[in-house]
C-alpha positions in Angstrom: 30.0 -8.9 28.8 28.4 -5.7 26.9 31.5 -4.8 25.1 31.7 -8.2 23.8 27.9 -8.2 22.5 28.7 -4.7 21.1 31.8 -6.5 19.4 29.7 -9.0 17.8 27.1 -6.5 16.4 29.5 -4.4 15.0 31.2 -7.3 13.2 27.9 -8.5 12.2 27.1 -5.3 10.6 30.2 -4.6 8.9 29.8 -8.4 7.3 26.4 -7.5 6.3 27.5 -3.9 4.9 30.2 -6.0 3.0 28.2 -8.5 1.6 26.0 -5.7 0.3 28.6 -3.9 -1.3 29.6 -7.2 -3.1 26.6 -7.6 -4.3 26.2 -4.3 -5.7 29.1 -4.1 -7.4 28.7 -7.6 -8.7 25.1 -7.0 -10.1 26.4 -3.7 -11.9 29.0 -5.6 -13.5 27.2 -8.4 -15.1 24.6 -6.3 -15.9 25.5 -3.2 -17.3 22.3 -1.8 -18.8 20.4 -3.1 -15.2 19.8 0.6 -14.1 20.5 2.2 -10.5 20.4 0.1 -7.9 18.6 2.0 -5.2 18.6 -0.4 -2.4 20.4 -4.0 -1.6 19.3 -5.3 2.1 19.6 -9.0 3.2 15.8 -10.8 3.7 14.8 -13.1 6.9 14.3 -15.6 4.7 16.5 -18.5 2.7 19.2 -15.8 2.4 17.4 -13.9 -0.7 18.8 -10.2 -0.8 15.9 -7.7 -1.8 17.4 -5.7 -4.4 15.3 -2.2 -5.9 16.2 -1.4 -9.3 14.0 1.6 -10.1 10.6 1.0 -9.3 11.2 -2.7 -9.6 11.2 -5.0 -6.2 13.6 -7.9 -7.4 16.1 -10.4 -5.4 19.4 -12.2 -5.7 21.7 -14.5 -4.1 24.6 -13.7 -1.7 26.8 -13.3 -4.5 25.0 -11.4 -6.9 25.6 -14.0 -9.3 22.0 -14.5 -9.9 18.6 -12.2 -10.1 15.1 -13.5 -9.8 12.1 -11.6 -10.5 8.9 -12.7 -9.0 6.9 -12.9 -5.6 8.0 -14.8 -2.5 5.1 -16.2 -0.8 4.6 -17.6 2.9 3.3 -20.7 2.5 2.4 -21.2 6.1 0.2 -17.8 6.1 -0.3 -17.2 2.5 0.9 -13.5 2.8 2.8 -12.0 -0.6 6.2 -11.2 1.6 7.0 -9.5 -1.7 3.9 -7.5 -1.9 3.8 -6.6 1.8 7.4 -5.3 1.2 6.8 -3.6 -2.2 3.8 -1.3 -0.3 6.4 -0.5 2.7 9.7 0.7 0.3 7.2 2.7 -1.7 5.5 4.3 0.9 3.8 7.5 -0.2 3.8 11.0 1.8 0.3 11.3 2.9 0.7 14.9 2.8 1.2 15.4 -0.7 -1.7 12.9 -2.0 -4.3 15.3 -3.7 -7.1 14.8 -1.2 -9.1 16.9 -3.2 -10.0 14.3 -5.4 -11.3 12.1 -2.6 -14.9 11.8 -1.0 -13.7 12.6 2.4 -15.5 11.1 5.8 -15.3 12.4 9.5 -15.8 9.9 12.1 -15.7 10.9 15.8 -12.8 13.7 16.5 -11.3 12.9 12.9 -7.7 13.0 14.3 -6.2 9.5 12.9 -6.1 9.6 9.3 -6.3 6.9 6.2 -6.9 7.3 2.6 -8.2 4.0 0.6 -8.8 3.5 -3.3 -12.3 1.6 -3.6 -14.5 -0.1 -5.9 -18.4 -0.2 -5.3 -18.4 -3.8 -7.3 -15.0 -5.2 -5.3 -16.4 -7.6 -3.1 -13.5 -6.9 -0.8 -13.9 -3.2 -0.6 -17.5 -4.1 0.7 -16.1 -6.1 3.5 -13.4 -3.3 4.4 -16.5 -0.8 4.5 -18.2 -3.0 7.1 -14.9 -3.1 8.9 -14.4 0.7 8.9 -17.8 1.5 10.3 -17.0 0.0 13.6 -13.9 2.0 13.7 -14.5 5.8 15.1 -12.0 8.8 15.7 -10.8 8.9 11.8 -11.0 10.9 9.1 -11.2 8.5 6.0 -10.4 10.0 2.4 -12.0 7.5 -0.3 -10.2 7.5 -3.6 -13.5 5.9 -6.0 -11.5 3.8 -8.4 -13.6 2.5 -10.7 -12.0 -1.2 -12.2 -14.4 -3.4 -12.4 -17.5 -3.5 -15.3 -20.3 -1.2 -14.5 -18.5 1.0 -11.2 -17.7 4.4 -13.2 -21.6 4.6 -13.7 -22.2 3.9 -9.5 -18.7 6.1 -8.8 -20.4 9.4 -10.7 -24.2 8.7 -9.4 -22.5 8.5 -5.6 -20.2 11.1 -6.2 -23.2 13.7 -7.8 -25.3 12.7 -4.8 -26.5 15.7 -2.5 -24.4 13.8 -0.3 -22.0 11.4 -1.4 -21.1 10.0 2.2 -24.4 9.1 2.8 -24.8 7.8 -0.8 -21.8 5.4 -0.5 -22.4 3.9 2.7 -26.1 3.1 1.7 -24.4 1.5 -1.0 -21.9 -0.5 0.1 -22.6 -1.5 3.6 -26.9 -1.8 2.8 -26.8 -2.5 -0.8 -28.8 0.6 -1.5 -28.1 2.1 -5.1 -28.0 5.3 -5.7 -30.1 7.5 -7.9 -29.0 8.1 -11.2 -26.9 11.7 -11.2 -24.9 13.3 -13.5 -22.2 15.8 -12.6 -18.5 16.7 -13.3 -16.4 13.8 -11.5 -12.5 14.4 -10.9 -12.5 10.1 -12.0 -9.9 10.3 -14.2 -7.5 11.8 -12.0 -8.5 9.5 -9.6 -7.5 6.6 -12.0 -4.4 8.4 -13.2 -3.5 8.8 -9.4 -3.9 5.1 -8.9 -1.4 4.4 -11.8 1.4 6.4 -10.4 1.1 4.9 -7.3 1.2 1.5 -8.5 -2.3 0.6 -6.9 -3.1 -2.8 -9.4 -6.1 -3.2 -6.9 -9.1 -2.6 -4.5 -9.0 -2.2 -1.7 -5.7 -0.3 -1.5 -5.0 1.5 1.8 -2.7 4.1 2.8 -2.0 5.3 6.3 -0.9 8.1 7.7 3.0 6.8 7.9 2.6 6.7 4.1 2.8 2.6 4.2 0.3 1.2 0.9 -1.6 -2.0 2.4 -3.4 -3.8 -0.3 -6.1 -5.9 0.7 -9.0 -6.2 3.1 -8.1 -5.4 6.9 -10.3 -6.5 9.8 -10.8 -4.1 12.4 -8.5 -4.8 14.9 -6.1 -4.6 12.4 -6.8 -1.4 11.5 -7.1 0.3 14.9 -3.5 -1.2 15.4 -2.1 0.1 11.9 -4.4 3.6 12.5 -2.4 3.8 15.8 0.8 3.3 15.2 0.7 5.2 11.7 -0.8 8.5 13.2 2.1 8.4 15.8 4.7 9.5 13.2 
């Protein structure tokens, strides 16, 4: 019985591999200027295959005749499946992040690691900050990414405060604005980094295994992903 199961799995793998090869050849022949196909894999929904071309995630049918450029949304959960996959496929090498550009906050033993892009005028960033207040034993690297109107000044005042971590916590968790201050800040470099990493909104989380998660997560989910990502 085990041999039969193994044979069936082998046949299924061979068929899938053959389909992916056929799609790759089909797309390359039909779209000569399409660029390098980095990745062709069947998705678990509607028989679509995901295709990575350069820095774009797209979809095609099983013959490679049609190419779709857009996002797949799960109507039951309202989850953006394309965005989730994009951040998995384009995972970041956490150890290569320029962490010196972030404000560092150590909680408890600080063994787990989490970096995130955040904006002081972002409502979901404030919700995230309150959830992070429930998390212990983690080192947080906060890339202050001012994309909302008026956020530049708030970021500067936080970063130039005597205690930037306290100034940030007071602002995000208590609504206490930091005193006006002036100093050199790395904001331009943080903005350039965000664009390079395809950060299109805030909050944007980066876990220790390099997985990007756009948006807010509750404390329970943060705990789960912190534990999983820091195993690697």
